[in-house]
N, C-alpha and C positions, 0 to 999 in steps of 0.2 A: 874108641880110645878118647880120654879126656886129657888135655895138655893143658897145664897153666903157665901163660907166660908172662911174667914180672917184667913190667917197663918194655911191653912190645915195641914201642915208637923209638927206643933208644937202642941203638945203633941203626942208622936207616936201613943197612942191608938185612936187617934181623925181619925186616916186613917180609920178604922172601921165603923166610924158614917159616912164618904164619901161613903163608900161601900154601907153600908146599904141603903144610900138614893137612891143611884144610881140603885141598885137592886129593889126599890120600882118604878121606873121609873121617878126620880126627875133628873132635869138637877143642877149637881153640878159645880158651877162657883167657881175657886180658885182664892184668890186675896190675894198674898205675896210679901216678899221683897228678898227671894232665888231664885236664878236661877232655871228654869223648868229641866235643865239637872240633877241636884243634887237631884230631887224629887224621892222618892223611886216608883219602876215599879206599885206597887200595889195602890198607890196613883195616878198615872198617869192615869192608867185605869179607876179610880172612877170619875175622873175629865172630866167634859164636854169642860170646857175651863178653861185656867191659865192666870191672866194676873199679870206679875211682875211689882212692883214700887221699886224706890230706897230708899223709906223711908216712915214706914206705920205711922210715926208720924208726917209727914209734910199734912196737910189737903188740901194746895193749890195743 
């Protein structure tokens, strides 16, 4: 299963959701506007991949 998690760092308790999905074997794909380097280590371990965009409100 693949799960796309938008702004996985926003709300801090959502990190637990990503971790639980990963433990169940899901590929957790993060999409957000924050740099990868500032994500918490626990979140980094939970994500299969992270893609940074400049603005989540720009659909183009």
